[in-house]
N, C-alpha and C positions, 0 to 999 in steps of 0.2 A: 504330660499335659493332664490336667485334672478338671473335673466339672465343679470346681470351686474357684473363687477369685484369687488363685495363687498358682504360680508355676515354680516348681522346686527342682533343683538340679543337685544330684549327688554323684560323687565319684567313688566307686568301690575299688579298693586296692587290697588284694590278698596275696599271700604266698601260695599260689595255686598252681600245682604241677599240671602241665599240658597233657591231655589225653593223646594216646598214640593210635587209637582205633575206636570203632563205634559198634557197640552191641554185638559181641561175639568175636570181633576182630581182636588182634593182640593189643592190649591196652597199655602195656609198658609200665604198669603200676604193680608194686609189690603188695602182698597180702597185708603187710603191716601198715602201709600207707592207706590202703582201703579201710582198714579197721579204725584208724585214727581220724578218718574223714567223717565229720558229722555235719549236720545242718547248723549253720551259724545264724543264731537268732539276732536280729536287730533289736536294740534296747529302746528304740523310739516308742513313744506313747502316741499322743495325738498332736501332731506337729502344728495343726491349725489353732490349737488352744494354748500353746506354750511359746516361750522365747525360742525361735528356731536355732539360734547360735548355741544356746545352752543345751538344747536337745541333741543337736548334731555332734557337738564336740565332746559330749560325755561318752560316746561310743567310738572307740579308736578305729573301728572299721571304716568309718566315713572320713576319708582323707581330704575331701573338698565339699563345700556346701554353698549353694546359692539359692536364694529365694526372691522371686519378683511378686510383689503384691499388686495384682491388677484389679481394675474396677469390675471386671466381668470374668466369668470362667473361660477357659480355652480348651478346645477339643483336639487340637493338632498343632504340631510345631516342626521346625526343621533346624538343623545345626550344621554349620560348615566352618572350616578354619579360615582365618584371614589370609589373603594373598599378599598383602603389603608387607615388605620386610620390616618396616618401622612399627608394625602393629604389635610385634613381640608375641607374647603368649596370650593371644586373644582369639576368640571365636565369635562368629555371628549367630545369633539366635533369632529366628523369625517365627512369629506366632500370630494367631488371630483370635478375636473375641467371639463370645456367644452371648450377646446382650439380649435383654428382654424386649427391646425395640430395635428394628432393623437399622434405623438411621444412627444408632449409637455404636455400631460395630466398626472395627478398624483392624488393620494389619499393623504389627509392631516389629521393629527391627532393633535388637539390643546388642550392644557390645559386651562381651563377658571376658573378664580377666581370669585366666586359669592359673592358680598358683603351682609352683613346682612341687611335684609329689615324688618322694623317694620311696621306692619299693624294692624288696629283695629280688634277686635273680630267680625267676620262677622256673627256669630251666636247670637250676643247680641241683645236682643229685646229692650234694654233701649236706644239705639242710637236714637237721635232726627234727624229731617230733617236737621237742621243747622249743626250738627256735621258730618253728612254724607257728606254734601256739602263741609265742611272744609277738610275732609279726601280726597275728590276727587279733591281738588284744585280749586273748583269753587267759593269759597268765598274768595275774595281778600281783605277783610277788614284788614287794618294794624293797628288796635287799640288793646291795652291791651297786657299783658304779653304773651298770647298765640301766637299772631302774631309775637312777637319778637322771641319766641321759633321756630316758623315755618321758619322765615327768617334764623335763625342760622342753622336749620336742612338743609335747601336748600343749604346754603353755604358749609356745610359739605359734602352734597351729591355731589355737583359740584366738590369739591376737590377730593372726592373719585372716581368719574367717570373719572376725568382727569388723575389720576394715575393708573387706571386699564388698563393693557395691557396684551396681551397673554404672559404668562411666558415662554412657550415653544411651538414650532410648528415643527412637523416632517412631512416629505413628502417622498413618494416613487412612482416610475413610475407606471402608469396604462395603459394597452393596449387600446387605443382609448378613446373617451370621456365617462364620467361617466353619463349615462342616469338616473340611479336610484341605490341607495344603501340602505341596511337595516342591522341593527345590530340584531343578533339573541337574542331574549328575554330570552331564556333558557341557553344561553352561550354567554355572552356579548363580548367575545374576538373573536367571529366568525362573519364575515361580508360577505355579498353577494353583488356583484356589477354587473350591466348589462351595456354592452358597446354598442356603435353605430355600432360596427362590428358584433353584433349579439351574441357575446359570453357572458357567465356568469362566473364570477370568485368568488371563495371562499377564503377568507383571514383569517389567524390566526394572530391577532394583539398582542399576548402576548409579542413577541420579541420586537416590537416597543414600547409597553407600558413600558417595563423595561428600554429601552433607555430614554424614556420620564421622568421616575422617576429619573434616574441619572441626567438628565439635570436640573430638578427642584431642586434637592438637591444642585447642584453646583451653581445655580442661587440664591437659598436661602442663602447659605453660603457667596456668594459674596455681597449680600445686607444686611447681618447681620440679616437674618431671616425675613425680612419684605416682605410683599406681594406686588405685583404690580411692578411699575417702568418701565423703558424703555423696549420696546419689544425686544426679542432676535431674531437674524437672523433665518430664516427657515433652519432647519438642514435636509439635504438629507440623507436618509438611503436606504439600499437595502433590498427588500422583494419580494419574488416570491409567487404567489398564491398557496394555498395548493391543490386546485382542480380547473379545468376549464372544461367548457362544450361548445362544438361547434355545438350542434345539432339544435339550432334555425336557421331558414332560413332567418330571418330578425331581425333587431334591435328591442329592446323592452324597455318598461318603467314600467312593472308590476313585482314587486318582493314582496314576503310575506313569512316570517318565521312563522311557527306554534307557537302559544303561549302555546300550550298544550304538544306537543311532541318534544323533543330535536332533532334538526337537520333536521326536516321535512320542506321542502321548496316548494314554487310554483313560477314559472316564466312564463310570457306571452309576446308575441311579436306582432308586427304590422301585421303579416300574419294571426293572429287569433289562433295561437297555444298556448297551455298551457302545461307546463311540471310539473309533480309531482316528487319531489325528496324524496327518502326514504334513510336514512342513513344506511350504512353497515360498517363493520370494514375496515377502511382505504379508503373508497370511498362512492359514492352515486349511488343508483340504480334509474334510471330516466325513468319514464313512458312517452312515446312519443305519445300515442293515448288515446282517450276517452274524451277529453275536447276541441274539436275543435269549433271555432267560425267563422261566416261568414265574420267578419271584424276585424279590429285591436282591441286587448285587451289592454285597457289603464290603468286599475288598478285591483288589486286583494286584497281581505282581507279575512282572516279566521274568522269564527264565534267565538266570545268570549266564547260561552257556549257549542257548539257542536264541538268536536275535529275532526270530519270527514267532516264538512260542510264548504264551502267557497263561496264567491260571486265574480263575475267578472263584470267589466264595459266595455262595448263594443261600438265601433263607429257606430253600427247600431241603437243606441238609446235605447238598451235593457240592463237590468241587469239580470244576471242569477245566480241562487242558485244551487250549485252542491253538490253531496255527493261522496266522493272518493271511497266508497265501491261499488258504482254502476255507473261506468263511461259509457259514450255513449250518454247520453242526460241529460240535466239539470232537476232538480226536480221542479223548479219554473222559469218562464220567466216573467219579468215585463217590460211592455212597458213604460219605465221611462221618456224619453225625446224625443223631435222631432229632436234633433241633437245629435252629439257624446256625449256619457257619458264619461267625462274625469276622474272623481275621485269618490270614495265612502268611507264611514266610518261607521263602525259598532259601536253602543254604547256599551261600555265595562262594564258598571255598571250592577251588577247582576240582578237588578230589571228592566232593560231597554234594554236587549239584543235583543229585538224584533224590535228595532228602527234602521233603516238603512238610512243614509243620502247620497244623490247623487248630483253631480254637473256637469253641461253640458256646451257645447261649446257656447250656446246662452246666457250665463250669468245667467241662472236659476239654483236654487238648491231646492231639495225637501227632505222631510222626509217620509219614508214609515213605516207602522206598518205591520210587516210580519205575525202577528197573523191573520189579516183580509185583504186579497187582493181581496175579491169578487167584490168590487166596482171598482177596478183598479184605485183608486184615492189616491194620497198622503194625509197625514194629514197636511203637510206643503208644500206649493207651492209658492216660493218667487222669484220674478224677479227684485230685487233691483239693482244688478250689471249690468253694461252696456257692459261687455266683458266676455270672457270665464272664467269659474271657474277653478282655478288651484289647489286648495286644500280645503278639508273639514276635520274637526276633532272635536270630542266631548270633552267636559270638563271631566277631569278624575274623578270628584266627584259630579258634578251637572248634573243630567240627562237631563235637559231642555236647557242646554247651548251649543251652537255650534259656532265654529269659521270657517270663510270662507275667502279665499283669491281669488283674481280675477286679470285678465289681465288688468283691468281698474285702476290698481295701488292702490287698496284699500283692507284693511283687516277689516272684520266686525265680531263682537261678538254678537250673538243673544240669547235672553232668551225667549223661547216660552211659559213659564209659565205666562208671563205677558199678561193681557187682557185689551183692551181699554174700559173705562167706558163711560156712556152716556155723561157726561160733556165733556170728552175729544173728543168724536165723534163730538159734537157740535162745539168745538173749531176747529177741523180739517176741518169741513165743511166751517166755516167762512174763514179760511185761504185759502182753495182751491178756494172759490169764489173771494177772494181778489186778488189772483194771477193767475186767469184763463186766463187773457189777457197778462200775462207776457211771454216774449220769453225766450228760453233757455231750458236746460235739466230739467228733473224731479228732485225734491229735491234741486233746486238751485233758488236763488233770481235773480233779474235783474242785479246784479253785478257779477253773477257767483259764489257767495258764498253760503255755505250750510246754510239752515234754520233748526235749531234744531227741531223746532216745527213740521216740515213737514216730519220728518222721521217716519218710522213705529214704533209702540209702542214696538214691540219685539226687535228692534235694540238697544242694550245696549251700544256698543262702536264702534267707527270708527277710524281706524288707517290709516293715510295718509302720503305721503311724500316719500315713497319708490317706485321704479319703477320695473316693470316686476317681481312681486312676483311669485314664482314657487312652494314653498313647505312650 
């Protein structure tokens, strides 16, 4: 989601070996593989000013590309697979607008067709360095039948991307701007949204999804069963919230459904208040005391392993760990950052639920090991980004991989299982000496261009070209 009237979706597919450990644990990677792993630079320029298809398809790292041109910016979105067998390779995208007048805002439900993407076996140990580079698109040699095959595949991909459009888009009015929305993981038709008017709304989207399915069937019959084609006009529908809550005294941006218990919800606002929602028959019982903060609550996340535990990110620079069974004071308080803590993300892998990532207003992000906070020091402290961190999220299957977006218009993917060896340290030292008198920002050459060799060894991928990334 971006604070511009566009929502852009990329699919990143690499030949990326999975890490075997995290920071000091056995990584399972050879020295050679560590040496050849470099930050992969996106060749995107400014996607908002160029033809998005041409920009995306010229970089072979982007295997799928979708863009929705909205009338207003959006700050939050949710994605989930279709449950209907007839839907095929489709997912539902739910997003909300941030219009300049409250009455112009809406929630939008889009159907997205996802093309089949072929990628090499990332667990294969027989892949050579050259084959990895080819899969990543870094080897531009145009000799032999393999290169002809790649050229054909790229042409097919470009054709595929050009014909991919949103088959159906439905929208309905939302009271005020949509600061944050979340889809309930235990009941995907249930959606919570938080508005700038301070209210929280619960939506049941089953009715809208049925209308969407009808629209897709009509479009499919009209096109002879083919996917894609020209995008259909946005269809306006009428839908009222199933439940609304007006007890927050200020607007908020923190919303989190419990991944353990169906219908249990947490919401937080800029006055420092956190509300615990417990489902009852036909309504929610909302606890309004016990989880107060001295400053704005920017983000909330439930523990993936403890159903009664959650974490909050606060503008006082602290992260707090709470237990709903004993409200009143947090169980753990972490002095996480010197500035506002904007976002946090709990690692959801069963073996790594002790890892908590946080991002702050000064552009720094950190990783904390909740098993040992005696030293009050993070196991990762990175200050690569030059503006506030707007989102952090862990890879769903790789414990060491973290994605970070920032207000500096960059999205980075980090693999903390990688470690710099002595030879690479020596190379880095030579580069730093060579560029010590050059002017400009860090990680830039004298032409303002990025030097791949100067990036941190744990930085695996850098996405550029979008502005004002929010989620």
